[in-house]
N, C-alpha and C positions, 0 to 999 in steps of 0.2 A: 235859250227859250225864245220863242217867237213873240213879238209884241202883239198885244190885243188891239182892238179898236182904240180910238182916242181915250187917253186916261180920263177918269171921271171922279167927281166927288162921291160917287156911289160905289166905287171899287170895293170898299170895306163894309158895305151894307150886310154882307153875309155874316159878319161877326156880331151884329146887334142882337141883344137878348141875353138869355141865361144859358149857361153851359156847365157841364161837369167836365173836369179836366184830369187826365192821367199824365203825370210827369215822369220823365226818366232823365236824370241829371248825373253827369260824371262826378264822382266823388273827388277826383283830382284832375285838373286841366293842364294841358301843355306838357305832360310827362309820359304820354303813351299809355296811360292807364285804360282799363276796360272794366272798372268796377262802378256799377250804376246804383244810384239811390232812386227808388220808385215811390211815389206818393201821390195822393189825390188833392184836388182843390176844386173850387167853383169860381166862375167868373160871370160878370155882368157888364155888358157894353151898351152904350147909348150914343146916338149922334148928337152933334151940336152944330150950330151955325149953318143949318140947312144941308149938312153932310160934309162941309169943309173940314170938320173935326169930329173925332169921337173919343170917348173916354171909356176905358175898360178897367174895372177893378177886379183884381184876383185876390181871393181869400184862401189862405192856406193854413188852417189851424193845425194840420198835421206837422208842420214845420215852424209854426209860431210867427208867421209874417203875413202881411198883405202888401199889395203893390198896385200901382197905377200905370197904365200905358196911355200916352197921349199921342194920337195920330192926327196929323194936319196935312191937308192937301194944299200944295203951293200952286196957285193958279198960273203964275208966270212960268215956272219950270215944268209944270204938269207932273210933279213928283210928290210922293208921300214922304213925310218926315215922321219918325217915331222916336219918342223919348220914354224912358222908364224911370220910376222911382219906387223904392220899397221901404217898408217900415223898419227894416233892420238898421238902416243908416240915414234915411231921409235925404239922400243925395240924388239929384236929377242927373241921370247918365247922359253922356254925349249922344247926339242924334245919329240915327242911321237913315239913309235916304234911298229911295228907289221907286220902282213902278211895277205894275202888273204886266204879266206876259201870259201866253197860253199856258194854262196849268197852274198859275199861282203868281207869287210876288217875291221879288228879291230886293232886300234893302241892305246897304252896307255903310260903314263909317269907321273912322279911326277911334280908338279907345285904348285903355290899358287894362291889363289883367294882373293884379298883384304886382303893380309897378312895371310890368313888361309891356312895351308897345304892341298893339295888335290891330288887326282889322276885324271888326265884328260883322257878321252876316246873319240876317234873319230871313228865313224862307217860309212863306205860307204856301201850302200845297194840299192836295187831296180834298179840295173844297167842294162840299155838297150842301144841300139844304140842312142836313142834320149832323155833319161832321166837318172837321178841318184839322190840319196839322201845322204846328209852328215848330221850326227847328232853328237853333242857334249854333253857329260854328265860329271859331276863332282861327285866324291865321297869325302865326308868330313870325312868319318869314315874308311879309309884304305880299301875300296873296299867292305864293307858289304852292302851298299846301294848306289844307283846312282840316280842323278837328271838330267834329260835331260833339257838343258837350251838353246839350239840353234839347229834349224833344217833348212837346206838349200835344197830346191828342185830345181834341175837343169833341164832345158829344152834346148836342142840344138837349137841354133839360126839359122835362115835361112842363107844359104850360100851367 
């Protein structure tokens, strides 16, 4: 991906507001499965600290959980850091870091998946005033290959 103009505290402004979300999540990760669980949710995101941060809450009654994404812009590195916590375990996940490029944003960071070391990758793409896509992929082989395991398609909710 080609870098955009200078990174900015306004890179994530597109996600502010209310959204309906369609999820597609692999039922089993890291085993070559292709069986997907599809379900809806809603989300609401608002800025904090003049845009240096934003907080997004995802409400998923279809699966019985809620979650929070915390996005922070690091002025020194000009990168975004994203962390996630959900109501099923209350554990703040390790951060992913990255920046926007032409067509979207890629963030990566080390994590574990059921005890296995991985690199997690979050990709924001297909960003318009009324839609966006978030994709999560894991690499179990230090970045040689990637398995997409979760896709969220956002549609702006009616005002």
